[in-house]
N, C-alpha and C positions, 0 to 999 in steps of 0.2 A: 500344401497350400501356396507356397511360393511359386511352384510351377504353374498353378492355375492363374495366379495374378500376373505372371510374366509370360503367359502363353503367346504363341504365334497363331495367327489365324490360319485356318485351312486354305487350301488353294482356291476353293470356290469363294470363300468369304474374302480372301485377300484380293482376288480379281474384282470383286464387286465393290469393295470400299477402298481400293487403291493401295493395298499392301499391308504394312504393319501398323498403321495408325489405328487408334481406338475408335470404336463406333460411338455415336452420341449416347446410346443407351448405357454403354460402359461408364461414360463420364457422369451421367445422371446417377447410376448405381453407386459410384465412388463418392459422389457428393452426398447422397443419402446416408451412406455408411459413416462418413466423416461427421455429418450433423448428429447422427445417433451417438457417436463417440463423444462429442462435445456435451450433448445433453446428459449422457450417463456419467461421465467422469469429471465434468466441470464442477459440480458440487463437491465431489471428493477432493479435488485439487484445492478448492476454496477452504474446505475443512482442514486440510493439512497445513495450508498457509496460516490459517487462523490459530492453529495450535502453537505457533511461534510468536503470537502477539501478546502484549501485556493486557491486563484487565482493562485498563483505561482505553487502549487501542481497540478492544473488542466493542466497547460502547460508543465509539466515535461515530459521528454522523457528518457527512456521508461516509460509508465504509470504504476502506481501501483494500486492495488485494495484497499488497506488501505490508509487512509489519512496521509501520511508521509510528514513532513516539515523539512526544514533544521534548525538545532539548532543554536541559536544565543546567544552571550554573551556580557555583558556590559564591556567595557575595559576603564580604566582610560585614559583621554585625548581625547576621541572620543565621539562625540555627540550622534550618533545612535548606537544601538547594531550591532555587527559585526558577520557575518556568520562564523561558525566553520568548519574546515577541518582537516582530518588526513593527514599529509603531511610529506614527507621525507625532512629532512634538508640537509645541505651540507655534513655532515658526514654519511648520509644514515640512521640515526635514524628516526623512525616514531614518530611524536609528534602531539599533538592537537594544531593547530594554528588558529588564527582569521585573516580573510582577510580584509586588509585595503582598497586596491584598486587593480584593474587589468588593465593592459595595454597590449593588444595583447596576447601573449602566456606566459607572466610573471606576476605573482601575487605578490604583496607586502603584506607580512604577519607578524604578531607579535604573540609572546607568551602571552596569557592573564595574566599570572602571572608576566611577565617582559616585559611590552609594550614599553620600551625604545629602544630595539634592533629590527630593521626591517630586515626581511629576504626576499630575492627574490627567489621565488619558481616557477618552470615550472608548468603550469596547468595540465600537464599529470602526475605529481608526487604527486597529492593530490586527496582525495575523500571526498565528503561532509559528515558531521556527521548528520544523520537524526534521528528524533524522531517521535513517533506516537502522533499526535495532531488533535483532532476533532475541526473543526471550527464551534462552535455553534453560533457564531456571524452571520452566514448566515441566521439564523432563528430569532434570537433576534432583529437584526436590522430591518428586514422586518416587524415583528409584532409591533415593536416600532413606526413605521410610522403611524399606524392606530389610 
């Protein structure tokens, strides 16, 4: 197969098309084969990458190709790690804040460095802080059951 793909043109063909360059029909054929490869193996690659995502990353919209998860931070006075957001405070400054709770369109957030002061932030004024994290537990937990 490699010999076919790297073949030299015959003398008659080489004289007609200027030597060793590929004919336009070869380029069209290779483009068609590449498009078929993407159509056939693109979903398989997406499935493999999705197997490394956490459950929350799978339900995220819009979906991402790489397994991004929301960054969490341990804050004094709270039992569980809190999700981090880049949020605008009352003065319009962008700060990294942790969300304590959310009721409707308003989120109660704290600064991880100073958790005593709670801020009320509109959910449209914040964006989650994401990090690339592969969930290897999807495989280790599965094989641990055997």
